[in-house]
DSSP file (Angstrom, degrees, kcal/mol; ACC not computed):
  #  RESIDUE AA STRUCTURE BP1 BP2  ACC     N-H-->O    O-->H-N    N-H-->O    O-->H-N    TCO  KAPPA ALPHA  PHI   PSI    X-CA   Y-CA   Z-CA
    1    1 A X              0   0    0      0, 0.0    35,-2.4     0, 0.0     2,-0.5   0.000 360.0 360.0 360.0 147.2  104.1   92.9  104.0
    2    2 A X  E     -ab  22  36A   0     19,-2.3    21,-2.2    33,-0.2     2,-0.5  -0.934 360.0-162.1-103.6 126.3  103.9   91.4  107.5
    3    3 A X  E     -ab  23  37A   0     33,-2.3    35,-2.3    -2,-0.5     2,-0.3  -0.943  22.2-176.3-105.3 125.8  106.7   92.5  109.9
    4    4 A X  E     -ab  24  38A   0     19,-2.1    21,-3.7    -2,-0.5     2,-0.4  -0.896  29.0-158.1-131.7 155.2  106.9   90.1  112.8
    5    5 A X        -     0   0    0     33,-2.1     2,-0.4    -2,-0.3    35,-0.1  -0.999  20.0-177.7-125.0 129.8  108.6   89.4  116.1
    6    6 A X        +     0   0    0     -2,-0.4    -2,-0.0     1,-0.1    33,-0.0  -0.994  18.0 168.1-133.6 130.5  108.6   85.8  117.4
    7    7 A X  S    S+     0   0    0     -2,-0.4    -1,-0.1     0, 0.0    32,-0.0   0.821  86.0  25.6-103.7 -48.9  110.0   84.5  120.6
    8    8 A X  S    S-     0   0    0      0, 0.0    -2,-0.0     0, 0.0     0, 0.0   0.583 109.9-105.7 -94.7 -10.9  108.7   81.0  121.0
    9    9 A X  S  > S+     0   0    0      4,-0.0     4,-2.5     0, 0.0     5,-0.2   0.232  93.2 107.9 105.5 -13.0  108.1   80.3  117.3
   10   10 A X  H  > S+     0   0    0      2,-0.2     4,-2.4     1,-0.2     5,-0.2   0.939  82.9  44.6 -63.2 -47.0  104.3   80.6  117.3
   11   11 A X  H  > S+     0   0    0      1,-0.2     4,-2.6     2,-0.2    -1,-0.2   0.917 114.0  50.1 -64.5 -43.1  104.3   83.9  115.5
   12   12 A X  H  > S+     0   0    0      2,-0.2     4,-2.5     1,-0.2     5,-0.2   0.922 110.4  50.9 -60.6 -44.5  106.9   82.7  113.0
   13   13 A X  H  X S+     0   0    0     -4,-2.5     4,-2.1     2,-0.2    -2,-0.2   0.940 112.7  44.8 -58.5 -49.6  104.8   79.5  112.3
   14   14 A X  H  X S+     0   0    0     -4,-2.4     4,-1.8     1,-0.2    -2,-0.2   0.921 112.1  52.5 -63.4 -43.6  101.6   81.4  111.7
   15   15 A X  H  X>S+     0   0    0     -4,-2.6     5,-0.7     1,-0.2     4,-0.6   0.910 111.6  45.8 -59.6 -43.6  103.4   84.0  109.5
   16   16 A X  H ><5S+     0   0    0     -4,-2.5     3,-0.7     1,-0.2    -1,-0.2   0.862 111.0  54.1 -66.9 -35.4  104.9   81.2  107.3
   17   17 A X  H 3<5S+     0   0    0     -4,-2.1    -1,-0.2     1,-0.2    -2,-0.2   0.793  99.0  62.5 -69.6 -29.7  101.5   79.4  107.2
   18   18 A X  H 3<5S-     0   0    0     -4,-1.8    -1,-0.2    -3,-0.1    -2,-0.2   0.732  92.9-144.0 -69.8 -22.7   99.8   82.6  105.9
   19   19 A X  T <<5 +     0   0    0     -3,-0.7     2,-0.3    -4,-0.6    -3,-0.1   0.900  53.0 132.3  56.6  44.0  101.9   82.6  102.7
   20   20 A X  S   <S-     0   0    0     -5,-0.7    -1,-0.2     1,-0.0    -2,-0.1  -0.870  71.2 -81.6-117.5 155.3  102.0   86.4  102.6
   21   21 A X        +     0   0    0     -2,-0.3   -19,-2.3    -3,-0.1     2,-0.3  -0.332  65.8 163.9 -55.9 133.7  105.1   88.5  102.1
   22   22 A X  E     -a    2   0A   0    -21,-0.2     2,-0.3   -19,-0.0   -19,-0.2  -0.978  27.4-168.2-151.9 161.3  106.9   88.8  105.5
   23   23 A X  E     -a    3   0A   0    -21,-2.2   -19,-2.1    -2,-0.3     2,-0.2  -0.973  32.0-112.0-151.6 139.9  110.1   89.7  107.2
   24   24 A X  E >   -a    4   0A   0     -2,-0.3     3,-2.5   -21,-0.2     4,-0.5  -0.543  31.8-122.8 -72.8 137.7  111.3   89.2  110.7
   25   25 A X  G >  S+     0   0    0    -21,-3.7     3,-1.4     1,-0.3   -20,-0.1   0.830 108.8  57.0 -52.7 -41.7  111.6   92.4  112.6
   26   26 A X  G 3  S+     0   0    0    -22,-0.3    -1,-0.3     1,-0.3   -21,-0.1   0.550 103.8  56.0 -72.8  -4.1  115.3   92.1  113.4
   27   27 A X  G <  S+     0   0    0     -3,-2.5     2,-0.4     2,-0.0    -1,-0.3   0.492  79.9 110.7-100.2  -6.8  116.1   91.7  109.7
   28   28 A X    <   +     0   0    0     -3,-1.4     3,-0.1    -4,-0.5    -5,-0.0  -0.544  31.2 164.8 -73.7 125.3  114.4   95.0  108.6
   29   29 A X  S    S+     0   0    0      1,-0.4     2,-0.3    -2,-0.4    -1,-0.2   0.779  71.7   3.0-103.9 -45.1  117.0   97.6  107.5
   30   30 A X        -     0   0    0      0, 0.0     2,-0.5     0, 0.0    -1,-0.4  -0.991  63.7-164.1-144.8 135.5  114.8  100.1  105.8
   31   31 A X        +     0   0    0     -2,-0.3     4,-0.1    -3,-0.1    30,-0.0  -0.980  22.0 155.3-126.0 124.8  111.0  100.1  105.5
   32   32 A X        +     0   0    0     -2,-0.5     2,-0.3     2,-0.1    -1,-0.1   0.390  55.8  71.6-127.5  -0.4  109.2  102.2  102.9
   33   33 A X  S    S-     0   0    0      1,-0.1    28,-0.1     0, 0.0    84,-0.0  -0.845  89.5 -89.8-119.0 155.1  105.9  100.4  102.4
   34   34 A X        -     0   0    0     -2,-0.3     2,-0.3    83,-0.1    28,-0.2  -0.260  51.0-173.9 -58.6 148.3  102.8   99.9  104.5
   35   35 A X  E     - c   0  62A   0     26,-2.2    28,-2.8    -4,-0.1    29,-0.5  -0.937  28.5-126.0-143.0 163.9  103.0   96.8  106.8
   36   36 A X  E     -bc   2  64A   0    -35,-2.4   -33,-2.3    -2,-0.3     2,-0.4  -0.965  30.4-137.5-110.0 126.5  101.0   94.7  109.2
   37   37 A X  E     -bc   3  65A   0     27,-2.6    29,-2.8    -2,-0.5     2,-0.4  -0.693  18.3-172.9 -88.3 135.1  102.7   94.2  112.5
   38   38 A X  E     +bc   4  66A   0    -35,-2.3   -33,-2.1    -2,-0.4     2,-0.3  -0.981  18.6 157.5-129.5 118.8  102.5   90.7  114.1
   39   39 A X  E     - c   0  67A   0     27,-2.4    29,-2.2    -2,-0.4     2,-0.2  -0.841  34.9-123.6-135.1 168.6  103.9   90.3  117.6
   40   40 A X  E     - c   0  68A   0     -2,-0.3     8,-0.5    27,-0.2     2,-0.5  -0.578  33.8-107.5-100.6 171.6  103.7   88.2  120.7
   41   41 A X  E     -E   47   0B   0     27,-1.0     2,-0.3    -2,-0.2     6,-0.2  -0.904  31.6-146.5-103.6 132.8  102.8   89.4  124.2
   42   42 A X  E >>  -E   46   0B   0      4,-3.0     4,-3.1    -2,-0.5     3,-0.8  -0.671  56.4 -25.5 -97.1 150.9  105.7   89.6  126.7
   43   43 A X  T 34 S-     0   0    0     -2,-0.3     2,-0.5     1,-0.2    -2,-0.1  -0.180 126.3 -20.2  53.0-131.6  105.4   89.0  130.4
   44   44 A X  T 34 S-     0   0    0      1,-0.1    -1,-0.2    34,-0.0    34,-0.1  -0.524 133.6 -35.0-110.1  63.0  101.8   89.6  131.7
   45   45 A X  T <4 S+     0   0    0     -3,-0.8     2,-0.2    -2,-0.5    -2,-0.2   0.632  97.2 142.6 103.3  16.9  100.5   91.8  128.9
   46   46 A X  E  <  -E   42   0B   0     -4,-3.1    -4,-3.0     1,-0.0     2,-0.4  -0.568  53.5-116.6 -93.9 153.7  103.6   93.8  127.9
   47   47 A X  E     -E   41   0B   0     -2,-0.2    -6,-0.1    -6,-0.2     5,-0.1  -0.737  42.5-108.6 -79.6 129.6  104.8   95.0  124.5
   48   48 A X     >  -     0   0    0     -8,-0.5     4,-2.3    -2,-0.4     3,-0.3  -0.329  21.9-124.5 -59.2 142.4  108.2   93.4  123.7
   49   49 A X  H  > S+     0   0    0      1,-0.2     4,-2.5     2,-0.2     5,-0.2   0.888 110.9  55.5 -56.8 -43.3  111.0   95.9  123.9
   50   50 A X  H  > S+     0   0    0      1,-0.2     4,-2.1     2,-0.2    -1,-0.2   0.896 109.4  47.1 -56.4 -42.4  112.1   95.0  120.3
   51   51 A X  H  > S+     0   0    0     -3,-0.3     4,-2.8     2,-0.2     5,-0.2   0.893 109.1  53.7 -69.4 -41.0  108.6   95.8  119.1
   52   52 A X  H  X S+     0   0    0     -4,-2.3     4,-1.8     1,-0.2    -2,-0.2   0.939 111.4  45.5 -57.9 -47.7  108.5   99.1  121.0
   53   53 A X  H  X S+     0   0    0     -4,-2.5     4,-0.9     1,-0.2    -2,-0.2   0.916 113.9  49.3 -62.4 -44.0  111.8  100.3  119.5
   54   54 A X  H >X S+     0   0    0     -4,-2.1     4,-1.9    -5,-0.2     3,-0.8   0.932 110.5  49.4 -62.1 -47.5  110.7   99.2  116.0
   55   55 A X  H 3X S+     0   0    0     -4,-2.8     4,-2.0     1,-0.3    -1,-0.2   0.829 101.2  62.8 -66.7 -32.3  107.3  100.9  116.2
   56   56 A X  H 3< S+     0   0    0     -4,-1.8    -1,-0.3    -5,-0.2    -2,-0.2   0.835 114.6  35.4 -59.8 -30.7  108.8  104.2  117.4
   57   57 A X  H << S+     0   0    0     -4,-0.9    -2,-0.2    -3,-0.8    -1,-0.2   0.770 131.7  26.3 -91.5 -29.6  110.6  104.4  114.1
   58   58 A X  H >< S+     0   0    0     -4,-1.9     3,-1.9    -5,-0.1     4,-0.5   0.309  77.4 114.3-122.2   8.6  108.1  102.9  111.7
   59   59 A X  G >< S+     0   0    0     -4,-2.0     3,-1.2     1,-0.3    -1,-0.1   0.774  70.0  67.6 -58.0 -28.8  104.6  103.4  113.2
   60   60 A X  G 3  S+     0   0    0      1,-0.3    -1,-0.3    -5,-0.2    -2,-0.1   0.761 103.6  45.2 -64.9 -23.3  103.5  105.7  110.4
   61   61 A X  G <  S+     0   0    0     -3,-1.9   -26,-2.2   -28,-0.1     2,-0.4   0.496  88.1 108.1 -95.8  -5.3  103.6  102.8  107.9
   62   62 A X  E <   +c   35   0A   0     -3,-1.2   -26,-0.2    -4,-0.5     3,-0.1  -0.607  40.7 180.0 -80.6 127.3  101.8  100.4  110.2
   63   63 A X  E     -     0   0A   0    -28,-2.8    29,-0.5    -2,-0.4     2,-0.3   0.499  63.5 -21.9-104.0  -7.9   98.2   99.6  109.1
   64   64 A X  E     -cd  36  92A   0    -29,-0.5   -27,-2.6    27,-0.2     2,-0.4  -0.944  58.0-116.9 173.7 168.3   97.2   97.2  111.9
   65   65 A X  E     -cd  37  93A   0     27,-2.3    29,-2.5    -2,-0.3    30,-0.9  -0.983  11.5-167.3-131.8 139.1   98.5   94.7  114.5
   66   66 A X  E     -cd  38  95A   0    -29,-2.8   -27,-2.4    -2,-0.4     2,-0.4  -0.941  17.3-165.7-115.2 141.5   98.1   91.0  115.1
   67   67 A X  E     -cd  39  96A   0     28,-2.4    30,-3.2    -2,-0.4     2,-0.4  -0.989  12.8-153.3-135.0 142.2   99.0   89.6  118.4
   68   68 A X  E     +cd  40  97A   0    -29,-2.2   -27,-1.0    -2,-0.4     2,-0.3  -0.900  29.4 150.0-108.3 141.2   99.7   86.1  119.8
   69   69 A X  E     - d   0  98A   0     28,-2.6    30,-3.7    -2,-0.4     2,-0.5  -0.842  44.9-103.8-151.5-171.9   99.2   85.3  123.4
   70   70 A X    >   -     0   0    0     -2,-0.3     3,-1.9    28,-0.2     4,-0.1  -0.960  14.9-157.5-129.2 112.5   98.2   82.5  125.8
   71   71 A X  G >  S+     0   0    0     -2,-0.5     3,-1.7     1,-0.3     7,-0.1   0.649  85.2  80.1 -66.3 -13.4   94.8   82.6  127.2
   72   72 A X  G 3  S+     0   0    0      1,-0.3    -1,-0.3     2,-0.1     3,-0.1   0.711  83.3  64.1 -65.0 -18.6   95.9   80.5  130.2
   73   73 A X  G <  S-     0   0    0     -3,-1.9    -1,-0.3     1,-0.2    -2,-0.2   0.533 121.3 -91.0 -82.8  -5.1   97.4   83.6  131.7
   74   74 A X    X>  -     0   0    0     -3,-1.7     4,-1.3    -4,-0.1     3,-1.2  -0.013  29.5 -90.1 108.8 148.9   93.9   85.1  132.0
   75   75 A X  T 34 S+     0   0    0      1,-0.3     3,-0.2     2,-0.2    -1,-0.1   0.837 117.6  63.0 -59.9 -36.7   91.6   87.2  130.0
   76   76 A X  T 34 S+     0   0    0      1,-0.2    -1,-0.3    -3,-0.1    -2,-0.1   0.717 116.9  27.4 -67.7 -19.7   92.8   90.5  131.4
   77   77 A X  T X4 S+     0   0    0     -3,-1.2     3,-1.8    -6,-0.1     2,-0.3   0.487  86.5 124.6-116.0  -6.8   96.4   90.0  130.1
   78   78 A X  T 3< S-     0   0    0     -4,-1.3    -7,-0.1     1,-0.3    -9,-0.1  -0.381  95.5 -16.8 -61.4 117.6   95.7   87.8  127.0
   79   79 A X  T >> S+     0   0    0     -2,-0.3     4,-1.2     1,-0.1     3,-1.2   0.715  86.3 150.3  63.7  22.9   97.2   89.5  124.0
   80   80 A X  H <>  +     0   0    0     -3,-1.8     4,-2.8     1,-0.3     5,-0.2   0.754  61.4  68.9 -62.6 -24.6   97.5   92.9  125.8
   81   81 A X  H 3> S+     0   0    0    -35,-0.3     4,-2.4    -4,-0.3    -1,-0.3   0.912 101.4  48.2 -58.6 -40.5  100.5   93.9  123.7
   82   82 A X  H <> S+     0   0    0     -3,-1.2     4,-2.5     2,-0.2    -1,-0.2   0.909 110.9  49.4 -65.7 -43.2   98.1   94.1  120.7
   83   83 A X  H  X S+     0   0    0     -4,-1.2     4,-2.1     1,-0.2    -2,-0.2   0.919 113.1  47.4 -60.7 -44.2   95.6   96.2  122.7
   84   84 A X  H  X S+     0   0    0     -4,-2.8     4,-2.8     2,-0.2    -2,-0.2   0.912 113.1  47.2 -66.0 -43.6   98.3   98.6  123.9
   85   85 A X  H  X S+     0   0    0     -4,-2.4     4,-2.4    -5,-0.2     6,-0.3   0.910 111.1  51.9 -64.6 -42.3   99.9   99.0  120.4
   86   86 A X  H  X>S+     0   0    0     -4,-2.5     5,-1.4     1,-0.2     4,-0.8   0.917 115.6  41.1 -60.3 -44.0   96.5   99.6  118.8
   87   87 A X  H  <5S+     0   0    0     -4,-2.1     3,-0.3    -5,-0.2    -2,-0.2   0.920 115.2  50.3 -70.5 -44.1   95.6  102.3  121.4
   88   88 A X  H  <5S+     0   0    0     -4,-2.8    -2,-0.2     1,-0.2    -1,-0.2   0.877 124.7  26.8 -63.2 -40.6   99.1  103.9  121.4
   89   89 A X  H  <5S-     0   0    0     -4,-2.4    -1,-0.2    -5,-0.2    -2,-0.2   0.322 103.0-120.9-109.3   6.7   99.4  104.2  117.6
   90   90 A X  T  <5 +     0   0    0     -4,-0.8     2,-0.3    -3,-0.3    -3,-0.2   0.923  65.6 137.5  53.7  50.5   95.7  104.4  116.7
   91   91 A X      < -     0   0    0     -5,-1.4    -1,-0.2    -6,-0.3   -27,-0.2  -0.881  58.8 -94.0-121.6 155.0   95.8  101.4  114.5
   92   92 A X  E     -d   64   0A   0    -29,-0.5   -27,-2.3    -2,-0.3     2,-0.9  -0.419  24.9-131.2 -70.6 142.0   93.3   98.5  114.3
   93   93 A X  E     -d   65   0A   0    -29,-0.2   -27,-0.2     1,-0.2     3,-0.1  -0.850  27.4-173.9 -86.9 107.7   93.7   95.4  116.3
   94   94 A X  E     -     0   0A   0    -29,-2.5     2,-0.3    -2,-0.9   -28,-0.2   0.912  56.3 -17.3 -74.3 -45.2   93.2   92.8  113.5
   95   95 A X  E     -d   66   0A   0    -30,-0.9   -28,-2.4     2,-0.0     2,-0.5  -0.970  45.1-144.5-165.4 142.2   93.3   89.6  115.5
   96   96 A X  E     -d   67   0A   0     -2,-0.3     2,-0.4   -30,-0.2   -28,-0.2  -0.975  26.3-159.3-109.5 121.5   94.3   88.1  118.8
   97   97 A X  E     -d   68   0A   0    -30,-3.2   -28,-2.6    -2,-0.5     2,-0.9  -0.850  16.8-135.6-103.5 134.9   95.5   84.5  118.4
   98   98 A X  E >  S-d   69   0A   0     -2,-0.4     3,-2.2   -30,-0.2     2,-0.5  -0.810  76.6 -51.8 -85.3 109.1   95.6   82.0  121.3
   99   99 A X  T 3  S-     0   0    0    -30,-3.7    -2,-0.1    -2,-0.9   -30,-0.1  -0.468 133.3  -4.8  57.3-108.0   99.1   80.5  120.7
  100  100 A X  T 3  S-     0   0    0     -2,-0.5    -1,-0.3     1,-0.2   -32,-0.0   0.449  99.5-146.1 -94.8   0.0   99.1   79.5  117.0
  101  101 A X    <   -     0   0    0     -3,-2.2     2,-0.2     4,-0.1    -1,-0.2  -0.147  17.8 -77.5  71.7-165.3   95.4   80.4  116.4
  102  102 A X     >  -     0   0    0      1,-0.0     4,-2.1    26,-0.0     5,-0.2  -0.768  37.1 -97.9-130.6 171.3   92.9   78.8  114.1
  103  103 A X  H  > S+     0   0    0     -2,-0.2     4,-2.3     1,-0.2     5,-0.2   0.848 124.2  57.8 -60.6 -33.8   92.0   78.7  110.4
  104  104 A X  H  > S+     0   0    0      2,-0.2     4,-1.9     1,-0.2    -1,-0.2   0.902 106.0  48.8 -63.6 -41.0   89.3   81.2  111.1
  105  105 A X  H  > S+     0   0    0      2,-0.2     4,-2.3     1,-0.2    -2,-0.2   0.922 110.4  51.1 -61.8 -44.4   92.0   83.6  112.5
  106  106 A X  H  X S+     0   0    0     -4,-2.1     4,-2.6     1,-0.2    -2,-0.2   0.893 108.7  51.0 -62.2 -40.8   94.2   83.0  109.4
  107  107 A X  H  X S+     0   0    0     -4,-2.3     4,-2.4     1,-0.2    -1,-0.2   0.898 110.1  49.9 -64.0 -40.3   91.3   83.8  107.1
  108  108 A X  H  X S+     0   0    0     -4,-1.9     4,-2.1     2,-0.2    -2,-0.2   0.894 111.4  49.0 -65.4 -39.9   90.6   87.1  109.0
  109  109 A X  H  X S+     0   0    0     -4,-2.3     4,-2.7     2,-0.2    -2,-0.2   0.938 112.3  47.6 -65.3 -46.6   94.2   88.1  108.8
  110  110 A X  H  X S+     0   0    0     -4,-2.6     4,-2.7     1,-0.2     5,-0.2   0.906 110.7  51.7 -62.5 -41.2   94.4   87.4  105.1
  111  111 A X  H  X S+     0   0    0     -4,-2.4     4,-1.5     1,-0.2    -1,-0.2   0.922 112.5  45.4 -61.7 -43.9   91.2   89.3  104.5
  112  112 A X  H  X S+     0   0    0     -4,-2.1     4,-2.8     2,-0.2     5,-0.5   0.922 112.0  53.0 -64.1 -43.7   92.5   92.3  106.3
  113  113 A X  H  X>S+     0   0    0     -4,-2.7     4,-2.6     1,-0.2     5,-2.3   0.936 111.2  44.5 -58.0 -49.4   95.8   92.1  104.5
  114  114 A X  H  <5S+     0   0    0     -4,-2.7     6,-0.6     1,-0.2     7,-0.4   0.767 117.6  45.9 -71.3 -23.5   94.3   92.0  101.1
  115  115 A X  H  <5S+     0   0    0     -4,-1.5    -1,-0.2    -5,-0.2    -2,-0.2   0.849 129.3  19.2 -83.0 -36.0   91.9   94.9  101.9
  116  116 A X  H  <5S+     0   0    0     -4,-2.8    -3,-0.2    -5,-0.2    -2,-0.2   0.657 132.9  28.1-113.4 -19.9   94.4   97.2  103.6
  117  117 A X  T  <5S+     0   0    0     -4,-2.6     2,-0.4    -5,-0.5    -3,-0.2   0.815 130.9  22.8-109.3 -51.5   97.9   96.2  102.6
  118  118 A X  S > <S-     0   0    0     -5,-2.3     3,-1.8     3,-0.0    -1,-0.1  -0.561  84.1-162.6-119.8  65.1   97.8   94.7   99.2
  119  119 A X  T 3   +     0   0    0     -2,-0.4    -4,-0.2     1,-0.3    -5,-0.1  -0.173  68.9   7.5 -56.1 133.0   94.6   96.1   97.8
  120  120 A X  T 3  S+     0   0    0     -6,-0.6     2,-0.5     1,-0.1    -1,-0.3   0.459  98.3 104.6  79.8   1.1   93.1   94.3   94.9
  121  121 A X    <   +     0   0    0     -3,-1.8     2,-0.4    -7,-0.4    -1,-0.1  -0.531  48.4 173.9-113.5  66.1   95.5   91.4   94.9
  122  122 A X        +     0   0    0     -2,-0.5     2,-0.2    -8,-0.1     3,-0.1  -0.570   0.8 170.2 -78.6 128.8   93.3   88.6   96.3
  123  123 A X        -     0   0    0     -2,-0.4    -9,-0.1     1,-0.2    -2,-0.0  -0.552  49.7 -40.6-120.3-170.8   94.8   85.2   96.4
  124  124 A X        -     0   0    0     -2,-0.2     2,-0.3     1,-0.1    -1,-0.2  -0.295  59.1-155.8 -57.5 131.8   93.7   81.9   98.0
  125  125 A X        -     0   0    0      1,-0.1   -18,-0.1    -3,-0.1    -1,-0.1  -0.834  30.2 -89.4-108.5 148.5   92.3   82.5  101.5
  126  126 A X        -     0   0    0     -2,-0.3     2,-0.4   -20,-0.1    -1,-0.1  -0.268  42.0-127.4 -55.0 137.4   92.2   79.9  104.2
  127  127 A X        -     0   0    0     -3,-0.0     2,-0.7     2,-0.0    -1,-0.1  -0.725  14.0-135.8 -87.7 138.5   89.1   77.9  104.1
  128  128 A X              0   0    0     -2,-0.4    -1,-0.0     1,-0.1   -26,-0.0  -0.854 360.0 360.0 -95.3 119.1   87.2   77.6  107.3
  129  129 A X              0   0    0     -2,-0.7    -1,-0.1     0, 0.0    -2,-0.0   0.415 360.0 360.0-100.1 360.0   86.1   74.0  107.9
């Protein structure tokens, strides 16, 4: 499952486009299965408060993090929420997306998902054109 937090709609759009099981973070009541975290970057490289609170409770089930950011703010802060979460919880940073990302990003996310979250259940993966 992908657990996501979206502020501007970019993360929600990508999550819906991936066609993988997902739930918005503020709708999670109880989580008992491994998940992939998908978040945005707040401010100039900060982890959103909602995500910080969520991860303090559920980090043991998290298998990786995907982050959306805006490269216009500069390389040093682009997607830094993902870098910080990966370091803090010792989880892989799966992908940094610039805004809504690309088909190549989607394919990388799906490949990681099927390898680490839903092992052995490979479905259609985005084609890279």
